Biopython code that builds the backbone (N, CA, C, O; Angstrom):
import numpy as np
from Bio.PDB.StructureBuilder import StructureBuilder

atoms = [
    (1, "MET", "N", (-2.587, -47.631, 22.898)),
    (1, "MET", "CA", (-3.444, -46.473, 22.940)),
    (1, "MET", "C", (-3.064, -45.262, 23.449)),
    (1, "MET", "O", (-3.617, -44.275, 22.965)),
    (2, "HIS", "N", (-2.134, -45.080, 24.436)),
    (2, "HIS", "CA", (-1.557, -43.794, 24.708)),
    (2, "HIS", "C", (-0.909, -43.068, 23.806)),
    (2, "HIS", "O", (-0.994, -41.853, 23.628)),
    (3, "SER", "N", (0.096, -44.272, 22.935)),
    (3, "SER", "CA", (0.964, -43.635, 21.942)),
    (3, "SER", "C", (0.322, -42.910, 20.902)),
    (3, "SER", "O", (0.675, -41.842, 20.402)),
    (4, "ASN", "N", (-0.946, -43.823, 20.562)),
    (4, "ASN", "CA", (-1.238, -42.770, 19.322)),
    (4, "ASN", "C", (-2.031, -41.791, 19.879)),
    (4, "ASN", "O", (-2.561, -41.252, 18.908)),
    (5, "ASN", "N", (-2.476, -41.173, 21.029)),
    (5, "ASN", "CA", (-2.466, -39.931, 21.781)),
    (5, "ASN", "C", (-1.271, -38.887, 21.373)),
    (5, "ASN", "O", (-1.357, -37.819, 20.767)),
    (6, "ILE", "N", (-0.331, -39.438, 21.816)),
    (6, "ILE", "CA", (0.939, -38.700, 21.862)),
    (6, "ILE", "C", (1.081, -38.366, 19.834)),
    (6, "ILE", "O", (1.141, -37.343, 19.152)),
    (7, "CYS", "N", (1.083, -39.570, 19.587)),
    (7, "CYS", "CA", (1.299, -39.024, 18.177)),
    (7, "CYS", "C", (0.243, -38.254, 17.358)),
    (7, "CYS", "O", (0.542, -37.441, 16.483)),
    (8, "LEU", "N", (-1.253, -38.638, 17.780)),
    (8, "LEU", "CA", (-1.838, -37.323, 17.355)),
    (8, "LEU", "C", (-1.969, -35.936, 18.015)),
    (8, "LEU", "O", (-2.561, -35.076, 17.364)),
    (9, "ARG", "N", (-1.497, -35.624, 19.204)),
    (9, "ARG", "CA", (-0.875, -34.288, 19.501)),
    (9, "ARG", "C", (0.258, -33.767, 18.790)),
    (9, "ARG", "O", (0.229, -32.580, 18.467)),
    (10, "GLU", "N", (1.239, -34.466, 18.502)),
    (10, "GLU", "CA", (2.657, -34.277, 17.981)),
    (10, "GLU", "C", (2.084, -33.836, 16.354)),
    (10, "GLU", "O", (2.728, -32.997, 15.723)),
    (11, "HIS", "N", (1.080, -34.346, 15.866)),
    (11, "HIS", "CA", (0.552, -34.114, 14.318)),
    (11, "HIS", "C", (-0.215, -32.496, 14.571)),
    (11, "HIS", "O", (0.032, -31.486, 13.911)),
    (12, "LEU", "N", (-1.137, -32.610, 15.655)),
    (12, "LEU", "CA", (-1.836, -31.414, 15.548)),
    (12, "LEU", "C", (-1.010, -30.319, 15.772)),
    (12, "LEU", "O", (-1.114, -29.248, 15.174)),
    (13, "ALA", "N", (-0.050, -30.626, 16.778)),
    (13, "ALA", "CA", (1.186, -29.424, 17.101)),
    (13, "ALA", "C", (1.668, -28.977, 15.674)),
    (13, "ALA", "O", (1.549, -27.780, 15.413)),
    (14, "ALA", "N", (2.218, -29.840, 14.693)),
    (14, "ALA", "CA", (3.092, -29.515, 13.976)),
    (14, "ALA", "C", (2.156, -28.916, 12.621)),
    (14, "ALA", "O", (2.627, -28.384, 11.615)),
    (15, "ASP", "N", (0.663, -29.177, 12.925)),
    (15, "ASP", "CA", (0.109, -28.660, 12.087)),
    (15, "ASP", "C", (-0.626, -27.482, 12.199)),
    (15, "ASP", "O", (-1.257, -26.973, 11.272)),
    (16, "ARG", "N", (-0.528, -26.954, 13.582)),
    (16, "ARG", "CA", (-0.827, -25.579, 13.867)),
    (16, "ARG", "C", (0.337, -24.933, 13.690)),
    (16, "ARG", "O", (0.120, -23.828, 13.193)),
    (17, "THR", "N", (1.319, -25.109, 13.853)),
    (17, "THR", "CA", (2.909, -24.438, 13.621)),
    (17, "THR", "C", (2.902, -24.030, 12.271)),
    (17, "THR", "O", (3.126, -22.851, 11.998)),
    (18, "GLU", "N", (2.579, -25.202, 11.042)),
    (18, "GLU", "CA", (2.275, -24.964, 9.621)),
    (18, "GLU", "C", (1.548, -23.918, 9.580)),
    (18, "GLU", "O", (1.964, -22.948, 8.948)),
    (19, "ASN", "N", (0.318, -23.867, 10.229)),
    (19, "ASN", "CA", (-0.464, -23.255, 9.538)),
    (19, "ASN", "C", (-0.029, -21.713, 10.272)),
    (19, "ASN", "O", (-0.357, -20.689, 9.672)),
    (20, "ALA", "N", (0.604, -21.628, 11.385)),
    (20, "ALA", "CA", (0.757, -20.134, 11.948)),
    (20, "ALA", "C", (2.051, -19.479, 11.146)),
    (20, "ALA", "O", (2.315, -18.277, 11.185)),
    (21, "VAL", "N", (2.988, -20.696, 10.244)),
    (21, "VAL", "CA", (3.593, -20.031, 9.253)),
    (21, "VAL", "C", (3.136, -19.634, 8.392)),
    (21, "VAL", "O", (3.366, -18.521, 7.921)),
    (22, "SER", "N", (2.350, -20.471, 7.958)),
    (22, "SER", "CA", (1.385, -19.937, 6.410)),
    (22, "SER", "C", (0.725, -18.813, 6.720)),
    (22, "SER", "O", (0.765, -17.921, 5.873)),
    (23, "ARG", "N", (-0.034, -18.566, 7.975)),
    (23, "ARG", "CA", (-0.595, -17.141, 7.967)),
    (23, "ARG", "C", (0.280, -16.082, 8.311)),
    (23, "ARG", "O", (-0.235, -14.964, 8.318)),
    (24, "ALA", "N", (1.748, -16.188, 8.663)),
    (24, "ALA", "CA", (3.135, -15.306, 8.644)),
    (24, "ALA", "C", (3.018, -14.698, 7.470)),
    (24, "ALA", "O", (2.817, -13.522, 7.166)),
    (25, "CYS", "N", (3.253, -16.171, 6.538)),
    (25, "CYS", "CA", (4.159, -15.708, 5.146)),
    (25, "CYS", "C", (2.735, -14.514, 4.346)),
    (25, "CYS", "O", (2.968, -13.465, 3.745)),
    (26, "ASN", "N", (0.949, -15.298, 4.688)),
    (26, "ASN", "CA", (0.453, -14.261, 4.231)),
    (26, "ASN", "C", (0.243, -12.820, 4.351)),
    (26, "ASN", "O", (0.058, -11.982, 3.469)),
    (27, "ARG", "N", (0.314, -12.695, 5.702)),
    (27, "ARG", "CA", (0.482, -11.376, 6.241)),
    (27, "ARG", "C", (2.038, -10.367, 5.657)),
    (27, "ARG", "O", (2.279, -9.161, 5.677)),
    (28, "ARG", "N", (2.642, -11.290, 5.291)),
    (28, "ARG", "CA", (3.603, -10.659, 4.971)),
    (28, "ARG", "C", (3.745, -10.402, 3.440)),
    (28, "ARG", "O", (4.539, -9.566, 3.009)),
    (29, "SER", "N", (2.926, -11.171, 2.621)),
    (29, "SER", "CA", (2.996, -10.905, 1.343)),
    (29, "SER", "C", (1.792, -9.883, 0.874)),
    (29, "SER", "O", (1.575, -9.456, -0.260)),
    (30, "LEU", "N", (0.979, -9.588, 2.260)),
    (30, "LEU", "CA", (-0.291, -8.364, 2.028)),
    (30, "LEU", "C", (0.648, -6.958, 2.406)),
    (30, "LEU", "O", (0.495, -5.808, 1.996)),
    (31, "SER", "N", (1.604, -7.477, 3.282)),
    (31, "SER", "CA", (2.380, -6.118, 3.568)),
    (31, "SER", "C", (3.006, -5.522, 2.482)),
    (31, "SER", "O", (2.979, -4.402, 1.974)),
    (32, "LEU", "N", (3.770, -6.920, 2.189)),
    (32, "LEU", "CA", (4.564, -6.305, 0.644)),
    (32, "LEU", "C", (3.455, -5.639, -0.167)),
    (32, "LEU", "O", (3.560, -4.437, -0.411)),
    (33, "THR", "N", (2.463, -6.288, -0.576)),
    (33, "THR", "CA", (1.344, -5.588, -1.503)),
    (33, "THR", "C", (1.122, -4.301, -1.498)),
    (33, "THR", "O", (1.248, -3.396, -2.324)),
    (34, "SER", "N", (0.538, -4.439, 0.290)),
    (34, "SER", "CA", (0.384, -2.733, 0.603)),
    (34, "SER", "C", (1.558, -2.032, 0.318)),
    (34, "SER", "O", (1.407, -1.070, -0.435)),
    (35, "LEU", "N", (2.582, -2.240, 0.682)),
    (35, "LEU", "CA", (3.565, -1.354, 0.537)),
    (35, "LEU", "C", (3.863, -0.991, -1.299)),
    (35, "LEU", "O", (4.177, 0.111, -1.747)),
    (36, "ARG", "N", (3.737, -1.747, -1.775)),
    (36, "ARG", "CA", (3.746, -1.667, -3.382)),
    (36, "ARG", "C", (2.706, -0.554, -4.015)),
    (36, "ARG", "O", (2.783, 0.338, -4.860)),
    (37, "LEU", "N", (1.583, -1.152, -3.054)),
    (37, "LEU", "CA", (0.454, 0.014, -3.761)),
    (37, "LEU", "C", (0.687, 1.481, -2.913)),
    (37, "LEU", "O", (0.311, 2.524, -3.448)),
    (38, "LEU", "N", (1.234, 1.502, -1.763)),
    (38, "LEU", "CA", (1.330, 2.824, -1.618)),
    (38, "LEU", "C", (2.082, 3.773, -2.207)),
    (38, "LEU", "O", (1.798, 4.955, -2.397)),
    (39, "LEU", "N", (3.784, 2.741, -2.687)),
    (39, "LEU", "CA", (4.695, 3.651, -3.196)),
    (39, "LEU", "C", (4.392, 3.855, -4.657)),
    (39, "LEU", "O", (5.001, 4.781, -5.194)),
    (40, "ARG", "N", (3.455, 3.068, -5.484)),
    (40, "ARG", "CA", (2.748, 3.628, -6.641)),
    (40, "ARG", "C", (1.797, 4.709, -6.107)),
    (40, "ARG", "O", (1.898, 5.780, -6.706)),
    (41, "HIS", "N", (0.858, 4.667, -5.073)),
    (41, "HIS", "CA", (0.071, 6.102, -5.220)),
    (41, "HIS", "C", (1.211, 7.220, -4.956)),
    (41, "HIS", "O", (1.291, 8.244, -5.634)),
    (42, "TRP", "N", (1.981, 6.936, -4.012)),
    (42, "TRP", "CA", (3.145, 8.441, -3.385)),
    (42, "TRP", "C", (3.922, 8.640, -4.873)),
    (42, "TRP", "O", (4.573, 9.683, -4.934)),
    (43, "HIS", "N", (3.942, 8.006, -5.774)),
    (43, "HIS", "CA", (4.647, 8.312, -6.948)),
    (43, "HIS", "C", (3.655, 8.742, -7.926)),
    (43, "HIS", "O", (4.068, 9.598, -8.709)),
    (44, "GLN", "N", (2.584, 8.402, -8.057)),
    (44, "GLN", "CA", (1.517, 8.825, -8.627)),
    (44, "GLN", "C", (0.775, 10.335, -8.369)),
    (44, "GLN", "O", (0.130, 11.038, -9.146)),
    (45, "ASN", "N", (1.116, 10.513, -7.059)),
    (45, "ASN", "CA", (0.547, 12.141, -6.208)),
    (45, "ASN", "C", (2.089, 12.941, -6.709)),
    (45, "ASN", "O", (1.930, 13.986, -7.340)),
    (46, "TRP", "N", (3.446, 12.520, -6.467)),
    (46, "TRP", "CA", (4.279, 13.228, -6.865)),
    (46, "TRP", "C", (4.180, 13.832, -8.568)),
    (46, "TRP", "O", (3.998, 14.988, -8.950)),
    (47, "ARG", "N", (4.331, 12.847, -9.198)),
    (47, "ARG", "CA", (4.207, 13.118, -10.859)),
    (47, "ARG", "C", (2.913, 14.111, -11.470)),
    (47, "ARG", "O", (2.995, 15.003, -12.315)),
    (48, "THR", "N", (1.491, 13.533, -10.594)),
    (48, "THR", "CA", (0.758, 14.557, -10.975)),
    (48, "THR", "C", (0.891, 15.797, -10.638)),
    (48, "THR", "O", (0.312, 16.610, -11.358)),
    (49, "ARG", "N", (1.568, 16.237, -9.631)),
    (49, "ARG", "CA", (1.370, 17.539, -8.653)),
    (49, "ARG", "C", (2.427, 18.199, -9.695)),
    (49, "ARG", "O", (2.082, 19.273, -10.189)),
    (50, "ARG", "N", (3.564, 17.709, -10.040)),
    (50, "ARG", "CA", (4.623, 17.840, -10.708)),
    (50, "ARG", "C", (4.432, 18.631, -12.028)),
    (50, "ARG", "O", (4.968, 19.659, -12.442)),
    (51, "GLN", "N", (3.406, 17.735, -12.598)),
    (51, "GLN", "CA", (3.180, 18.152, -14.018)),
    (51, "GLN", "C", (1.824, 19.057, -13.776)),
    (51, "GLN", "O", (1.313, 19.560, -14.777)),
    (52, "LEU", "N", (1.268, 19.268, -12.587)),
    (52, "LEU", "CA", (0.091, 20.653, -12.131)),
    (52, "LEU", "C", (1.125, 21.482, -12.086)),
    (52, "LEU", "O", (1.186, 21.994, -13.204)),
    (53, "ALA", "N", (1.935, 21.881, -11.440)),
    (53, "ALA", "CA", (2.382, 22.806, -11.221)),
    (53, "ALA", "C", (3.246, 23.393, -12.842)),
    (53, "ALA", "O", (3.487, 24.563, -13.139)),
    (54, "GLN", "N", (3.515, 22.331, -13.541)),
    (54, "GLN", "CA", (3.921, 23.259, -15.116)),
    (54, "GLN", "C", (2.917, 23.577, -15.924)),
    (54, "GLN", "O", (3.132, 23.927, -17.084)),
    (55, "LEU", "N", (1.555, 23.485, -15.348)),
    (55, "LEU", "CA", (0.644, 24.023, -16.623)),
    (55, "LEU", "C", (0.315, 25.598, -15.992)),
    (55, "LEU", "O", (0.144, 25.967, -14.830)),
    (56, "ASP", "N", (0.307, 26.440, -17.444)),
    (56, "ASP", "CA", (0.045, 27.744, -17.084)),
    (56, "ASP", "C", (-1.369, 28.353, -16.995)),
    (56, "ASP", "O", (-2.253, 27.579, -16.626)),
    (57, "SER", "N", (-1.650, 29.389, -17.225)),
    (57, "SER", "CA", (-3.273, 30.040, -16.508)),
    (57, "SER", "C", (-4.061, 29.866, -17.349)),
    (57, "SER", "O", (-5.239, 30.071, -17.054)),
    (58, "HIS", "N", (-3.723, 29.419, -18.722)),
    (58, "HIS", "CA", (-4.596, 29.131, -19.937)),
    (58, "HIS", "C", (-4.845, 27.704, -19.752)),
    (58, "HIS", "O", (-5.967, 27.342, -20.104)),
    (59, "GLN", "N", (-4.073, 26.815, -19.287)),
    (59, "GLN", "CA", (-4.439, 25.293, -19.457)),
    (59, "GLN", "C", (-5.058, 25.227, -17.980)),
    (59, "GLN", "O", (-6.138, 24.636, -17.996)),
    (60, "LEU", "N", (-4.713, 25.624, -16.840)),
    (60, "LEU", "CA", (-5.825, 25.405, -15.833)),
    (60, "LEU", "C", (-6.929, 25.861, -16.143)),
    (60, "LEU", "O", (-7.839, 25.032, -16.113)),
    (61, "LYS", "N", (-7.280, 27.200, -16.523)),
    (61, "LYS", "CA", (-8.449, 27.570, -16.968)),
    (61, "LYS", "C", (-9.134, 26.342, -17.776)),
    (61, "LYS", "O", (-10.121, 25.830, -17.249)),
    (62, "ASP", "N", (-8.826, 25.998, -18.616)),
    (62, "ASP", "CA", (-9.423, 24.832, -19.213)),
    (62, "ASP", "C", (-9.922, 23.786, -18.552)),
    (62, "ASP", "O", (-11.022, 23.302, -18.819)),
    (63, "ILE", "N", (-9.118, 23.338, -17.599)),
    (63, "ILE", "CA", (-9.376, 22.146, -16.558)),
    (63, "ILE", "C", (-10.081, 22.789, -15.554)),
    (63, "ILE", "O", (-10.551, 22.091, -14.656)),
    (64, "GLY", "N", (-10.271, 24.202, -15.534)),
    (64, "GLY", "CA", (-11.658, 24.309, -14.414)),
    (64, "GLY", "C", (-10.704, 24.401, -12.936)),
    (64, "GLY", "O", (-11.319, 24.173, -11.895)),
    (65, "VAL", "N", (-9.378, 24.696, -12.849)),
    (65, "VAL", "CA", (-8.449, 25.257, -11.796)),
    (65, "VAL", "C", (-8.061, 26.204, -11.578)),
    (65, "VAL", "O", (-7.595, 26.809, -12.543)),
    (66, "SER", "N", (-8.022, 26.804, -10.389)),
    (66, "SER", "CA", (-7.590, 28.379, -10.597)),
    (66, "SER", "C", (-6.091, 28.064, -10.056)),
    (66, "SER", "O", (-5.729, 27.006, -9.542)),
    (67, "ILE", "N", (-5.227, 29.328, -10.309)),
    (67, "ILE", "CA", (-4.182, 29.123, -9.586)),
    (67, "ILE", "C", (-3.798, 28.578, -8.571)),
    (67, "ILE", "O", (-3.059, 27.616, -8.361)),
    (68, "GLY", "N", (-4.693, 29.677, -7.555)),
    (68, "GLY", "CA", (-3.853, 29.354, -6.135)),
    (68, "GLY", "C", (-4.696, 27.739, -5.662)),
    (68, "GLY", "O", (-4.127, 27.193, -4.718)),
    (69, "ASP", "N", (-5.552, 27.212, -6.041)),
    (69, "ASP", "CA", (-5.767, 25.636, -6.096)),
    (69, "ASP", "C", (-4.893, 25.011, -6.628)),
    (69, "ASP", "O", (-4.329, 24.254, -5.839)),
    (70, "ALA", "N", (-4.413, 24.976, -7.908)),
    (70, "ALA", "CA", (-3.175, 24.361, -8.275)),
    (70, "ALA", "C", (-1.812, 24.590, -7.487)),
    (70, "ALA", "O", (-1.004, 23.661, -7.479)),
    (71, "GLN", "N", (-1.544, 25.644, -6.897)),
    (71, "GLN", "CA", (-0.081, 25.320, -6.625)),
    (71, "GLN", "C", (-0.569, 25.110, -4.794)),
    (71, "GLN", "O", (0.340, 24.607, -4.134)),
    (72, "GLN", "N", (-1.407, 25.327, -4.274)),
    (72, "GLN", "CA", (-1.922, 24.229, -2.916)),
    (72, "GLN", "C", (-1.675, 23.338, -3.261)),
    (72, "GLN", "O", (-0.632, 22.939, -2.741)),
    (73, "GLU", "N", (-2.205, 22.498, -4.137)),
    (73, "GLU", "CA", (-1.711, 21.263, -4.418)),
    (73, "GLU", "C", (-0.525, 21.116, -4.967)),
    (73, "GLU", "O", (0.047, 20.169, -4.429)),
    (74, "ALA", "N", (0.196, 21.676, -5.896)),
    (74, "ALA", "CA", (1.605, 20.856, -5.998)),
    (74, "ALA", "C", (2.633, 21.323, -4.908)),
    (74, "ALA", "O", (3.780, 20.877, -4.942)),
    (75, "ASP", "N", (2.243, 22.213, -3.945)),
    (75, "ASP", "CA", (2.969, 22.366, -2.796)),
    (75, "ASP", "C", (2.716, 21.357, -1.688)),
    (75, "ASP", "O", (3.257, 21.500, -0.591)),
    (76, "LYS", "N", (1.894, 20.329, -1.957)),
    (76, "LYS", "CA", (1.393, 19.276, -0.806)),
    (76, "LYS", "C", (2.673, 18.140, -1.075)),
    (76, "LYS", "O", (2.988, 17.835, -2.225)),
    (77, "PRO", "N", (3.208, 17.691, -0.147)),
    (77, "PRO", "CA", (4.237, 16.372, -0.198)),
    (77, "PRO", "C", (3.260, 15.450, -0.682)),
    (77, "PRO", "O", (2.038, 15.316, -0.616)),
    (78, "PHE", "N", (4.249, 14.854, -1.200)),
    (78, "PHE", "CA", (3.669, 13.454, -2.319)),
    (78, "PHE", "C", (2.728, 12.370, -1.065)),
    (78, "PHE", "O", (1.690, 11.781, -1.366)),
    (79, "TRP", "N", (3.338, 12.311, 0.236)),
    (79, "TRP", "CA", (2.190, 11.395, 0.889)),
    (79, "TRP", "C", (1.584, 11.576, 1.533)),
    (79, "TRP", "O", (1.291, 10.900, 2.519)),
    (80, "ARG", "N", (1.011, 13.001, 1.041)),
    (80, "ARG", "CA", (-0.284, 13.932, 2.176)),
    (80, "ARG", "C", (-1.506, 13.643, 0.606)),
    (80, "ARG", "O", (-1.258, 13.989, -0.549)),
    (81, "ASP", "N", (-2.647, 13.000, 1.050)),
    (81, "ASP", "CA", (-3.761, 13.011, 0.349)),
    (81, "ASP", "C", (-4.393, 14.251, -0.200)),
    (81, "ASP", "O", (-5.438, 14.178, -0.847)),
]
sb = StructureBuilder()
sb.init_structure("model")
sb.init_model(0)
sb.init_chain("A")
sb.init_seg("    ")
for serial, (resi, resn, name, xyz) in enumerate(atoms, 1):
    if name == "N":
        sb.init_residue(resn, " ", resi, " ")
    sb.init_atom(name, np.array(xyz, "f"), 0.0, 1.0, " ", f" {name:<3s}", serial, name[0])
structure = sb.get_structure()
């Protein structure tokens, strides 16, 4: 009976280790996914601000954005929302 308890403890310890490894892999996967989404968001900020800076006054008027607002938005760094 005593050896069964040891075997059960070893099994539970191995199971906890496997779960810990699984959770760590899931966190890493989430981190990579989050990083990918952040990079995509930053790239979109950079691209749209660059495009906004290239619009002339007539185009800005068509979309209802003032020249000052467009310039202020275009001047923001890509990482800032």
